[in-house]
C-alpha positions as CSV (number, residue, x, y, z in Angstrom):
1,M,1.9,4.5,3.0
2,E,0.1,6.7,5.4
3,A,-2.8,4.1,5.7
4,L,-0.3,1.4,6.5
5,S,1.4,3.5,9.1
6,D,-1.9,4.5,10.7
7,G,-2.9,0.8,10.8
8,V,0.4,-0.3,12.4
9,L,0.2,2.5,15.0
10,A,-3.4,1.5,15.8
11,I,-2.4,-2.1,16.3
12,I,0.5,-1.0,18.6
13,I,-1.9,0.9,20.8
14,T,-4.3,-2.0,20.9
15,I,-1.6,-4.5,21.9
16,M,-0.4,-2.1,24.7
17,V,-3.9,-1.8,26.1
18,L,-4.4,-5.5,26.0
19,E,-1.4,-5.8,28.4
20,L,-3.3,-4.0,31.1
21,K,-4.5,-6.3,33.9
22,V,-8.1,-6.2,35.1
23,P,-8.2,-5.6,38.9
24,D,-8.9,-8.6,41.1
25,G,-11.4,-6.5,43.2
26,H,-13.8,-3.7,42.7
27,S,-12.2,-0.8,44.5
28,L,-9.8,1.9,43.5
29,A,-7.2,0.3,45.8
30,D,-7.5,-2.9,43.8
31,L,-7.1,-0.9,40.5
32,A,-4.0,0.8,41.9
33,R,-2.5,-2.4,43.2
34,S,-3.0,-4.5,40.1
35,S,-3.0,-2.0,37.3
36,G,-1.5,1.3,38.6
37,V,2.0,0.8,37.2
38,G,0.6,-0.6,34.0
39,L,-1.7,2.4,33.5
40,L,1.3,4.8,34.0
41,T,3.5,2.9,31.5
42,Y,0.6,2.6,29.1
43,L,-0.1,6.4,29.3
44,L,3.5,7.3,28.6
45,S,3.8,4.9,25.7
46,F,0.3,5.9,24.3
47,V,1.4,9.6,24.4
48,Y,4.6,8.7,22.5
49,V,2.7,6.7,19.8
50,G,0.3,9.6,19.6
51,I,3.1,12.1,19.2
52,Y,4.7,10.0,16.4
53,W,1.3,9.6,14.7
54,T,0.5,13.3,14.7
55,N,4.0,14.4,13.6
56,H,4.1,11.6,10.9
57,H,0.7,12.9,9.6
58,H,2.0,16.5,9.5
59,L,5.3,15.4,8.0
60,F,3.5,13.8,5.0
61,H,1.7,17.0,4.3
62,L,5.0,18.3,3.0
63,I,6.1,15.1,1.2
64,K,4.5,14.9,-2.2
65,Q,6.4,11.9,-3.6
66,V,8.0,9.0,-2.0
67,D,10.7,6.6,-3.3
68,G,12.1,3.4,-2.0
69,G,14.3,5.2,0.5
70,V,11.3,6.9,2.1
71,L,9.4,3.7,2.2
72,W,12.2,1.8,4.0
73,A,12.9,4.7,6.4
74,N,9.2,4.7,7.3
75,L,9.4,0.9,7.9
76,G,12.4,1.5,10.2
77,L,10.3,4.0,12.2
78,L,7.4,1.6,12.4
79,F,9.8,-1.3,13.5
80,A,11.1,0.8,16.4
81,L,7.5,1.8,17.4
82,S,6.3,-1.8,17.1
83,L,8.7,-2.7,19.9
84,L,6.9,-0.3,22.4
85,P,4.3,-2.9,23.6
86,F,7.1,-5.3,24.5
87,T,9.3,-2.7,26.3
88,T,6.3,-1.1,28.0
89,A,5.2,-4.5,29.3
90,W,8.7,-5.3,30.6
91,V,8.9,-1.9,32.4
92,D,5.5,-2.6,33.9
93,E,6.1,-6.2,35.0
94,S,9.5,-5.2,36.5
95,R,7.9,-2.4,38.4
96,F,10.4,0.1,36.9
97,A,13.6,-1.9,37.3
98,H,16.7,-0.2,35.9
99,T,17.5,-2.6,33.0
100,P,13.9,-2.7,31.6
101,V,13.8,1.1,31.9
102,F,17.1,1.3,30.0
103,V,15.8,-0.9,27.2
104,Y,12.6,1.2,27.1
105,G,14.8,4.3,26.7
106,V,16.8,2.5,23.9
107,N,13.5,1.8,22.2
108,L,12.5,5.5,22.5
109,L,15.9,6.5,21.1
110,A,15.5,4.1,18.2
111,A,12.1,5.5,17.4
112,A,13.6,9.1,17.5
113,A,16.4,7.9,15.2
114,G,13.9,6.3,12.9
115,Y,11.9,9.5,12.6
116,F,15.1,11.5,12.1
117,V,16.2,9.1,9.3
118,L,12.7,9.3,7.7
119,Q,12.8,13.1,7.7
120,A,16.4,13.2,6.3
121,V,15.7,10.7,3.5
122,A,12.5,12.6,2.6
123,M,14.4,15.9,2.5
124,R,17.2,14.4,0.4
125,H,14.6,13.0,-2.0
126,Q,12.9,16.4,-2.3
127,G,16.1,18.2,-3.0
128,P,17.7,21.4,-1.7
129,D,14.5,23.5,-2.0
130,S,12.5,21.0,0.1
131,P,9.6,22.6,2.0
132,L,10.3,20.0,4.7
133,R,13.9,21.2,4.9
134,R,12.6,24.8,5.4
135,A,10.1,23.6,8.1
136,V,12.7,21.6,10.1
137,G,15.4,24.2,10.0
138,R,18.1,23.6,12.6
139,D,15.8,21.2,14.5
140,R,16.7,22.4,18.0
141,K,13.7,20.6,19.4
142,G,15.0,17.3,18.0
143,K,18.5,17.9,19.4
144,V,17.1,18.7,22.9
145,S,15.0,15.6,22.7
146,T,17.9,13.4,21.8
147,A,20.0,14.9,24.7
148,L,17.2,14.3,27.2
149,L,16.8,10.7,25.9
150,L,20.6,10.1,26.3
151,V,20.5,11.6,29.9
152,G,17.6,9.3,30.6
153,L,19.5,6.3,29.3
154,L,22.6,7.1,31.4
155,S,20.4,7.7,34.4
156,A,18.8,4.2,34.0
157,L,22.3,2.7,34.1
158,A,23.5,4.9,37.0
159,P,23.0,4.2,40.7
160,V,20.3,7.0,40.9
161,P,16.6,6.6,41.4
162,V,15.0,5.2,38.2
163,W,12.5,8.1,38.2
164,V,15.2,10.4,36.9
165,A,15.3,8.4,33.7
166,L,11.5,8.2,33.5
167,A,11.4,12.0,34.1
168,C,13.7,12.5,31.1
169,F,11.6,10.3,28.9
170,A,8.4,12.1,30.1
171,G,10.1,15.4,29.5
172,V,10.6,14.5,25.8
173,A,7.0,13.6,25.5
174,V,6.0,17.0,27.0
175,L,8.2,18.8,24.4
176,W,6.4,17.1,21.6
177,I,2.9,16.8,22.9
178,V,1.9,19.7,20.6
179,P,2.4,18.8,17.0
180,D,5.4,20.5,15.4
181,P,4.4,24.1,14.6
182,R,7.4,24.5,12.2
183,I,5.7,22.1,9.7
184,A,2.2,23.7,10.2
185,R,3.7,27.1,9.3
186,V,5.1,25.8,6.0
187,V,1.9,23.8,5.2
188,E,-0.3,26.9,5.8
189,A,2.1,29.4,4.0
190,P,1.0,30.5,0.5
191,S,3.1,28.8,-2.3
């Protein structure tokens, strides 16, 4: 399952980078004019995919067995992440129009929900003494992330500058750029 997930995430990154446009000229101004927005949207989406990849990898250090529920929950997460090349390209091509930014935010929220469901299904499968349950605890970081994504979504719909929504989405990425230390503590703890 991890190999499939790694492959899907690698393909997602590859598709996103193929969406970048080669500049018409040979100067930095040409790069900024033809690819500047695309590079920014690619960077944010690449960071998100990287965050999910590293946290997924750490998550499965605490999951010793999977069942059908875990497999389907993992596919749900991969489905949400597989939409990132599409929503990223739309944001790029619209030059940060409100509706594409809103849809991008919905995509990010769907990925967050997919990860939450995967985590919850895995904890239920492992039972009440799940090491994953101990690691996740009350999941304040997840709750703050969800709140920031929701504020970003509302901002994308509101008559405020679209950068407010993008700042919320980038803020979530900053929160998660370092792999979840809660899981690392449990993985490293003696049994």
